[in-house]
C-alpha positions, 0 to 999 in steps of 0.5 A: 499500500502507498505511503500517504501524507498526513495533512492535518496532524492536530485532528485525532483519528482520521477515517480513511478509504483507499479505492484502487481504480483501473485507470491512469491517475491522470484520468482520475485527476481529470475527474476529481478536478472537473467542475461539478464533479460530485454530481455525476460521481457521488452516490449521495449527491443531489446537487453540486453548485460551484462558486469558484473553481478550480484551485486553492480558492475553490468553493462549492456546495454538496447538497445531500439526498438527505436534504443537508447542504455542506460547503466545501472550501479548498485550502490546498490544490496539488495539480495531478495529485489531490487537494485538501478542503474543509467541509461543513454547514455554512457558518458551522464547524468543519471537518478536514478532508484530504483527497489523494491519487497515488499511481500504481502503474501507467494504467492503475491508481488508488484514490484515497479520501481521508476525513478528520471529523470535527465531531468529538474533537474537543472532548477528552480522549477517554470520552470520545473514544467509544462514540468514534469507534462505535458510530463515527468511524464505521458510518464514515468508513461506509460513506467514504467507500460509497463515495470512492466506489462512485468515482471508480464507477464514473472513471471506469464506466464513463457514466454517472453513478446512480443514487445509493448505488452501494447502499443508503446511508443514514446520514446522507440518503433519505430526506431528514425529518423536520422534527429531527435536529441536525 
C-alpha cells in the first residue's frame, strides 16, 4: 500500500478509505478536478453548485439526498495529485478532508479520501473514544467507501453513478425529518 501524507496532524483519528481504480492517475485527476464533479460521481449528491473553481480558492456546495447542505472550502490544490478542503454547514464547524491519487503503474491508481471529523475533537480522549469507534468511524468508512466507489464507477464506466448505488446511508441518503435536529 502506498505511503500517504498526514496533512492535518492536530486532528485525532482520521477515517480513510483507499479505492483501487483501473485507470491512469491522470484520468482520475481529470475527474476529481472537473467542475461539479460530485454530481456524476457521488452516490449521495443531489446537486453540486460551484462558486469558484478550480484551485486553492475553490468553493462549492454538496446538496445531499438527505437535504443537508455542506460547503466545501479548498485550502490546498496539488495539480495531478489531490487537494485538501474544509467541509461543513455554512457558518458551522468544519471537518478537514484530504483527497489523494497515488499511481500504481501507468494504467492503475488508488484514490484515497481521508476525513478528519470535527465531531468529538474537543472532548477528552477517554470520552470520545467509544462513540468514535462505535458510531462515527464505521459510518464514515461506509460513506467514504460509497464515495470512492462512485468515482471509480464514473471513471471506469464513463456514466454517472446511480443514487445510493452501493446502499443507503443513515446520514446522507433519505430526507431528514423536520422534527429531528441536524
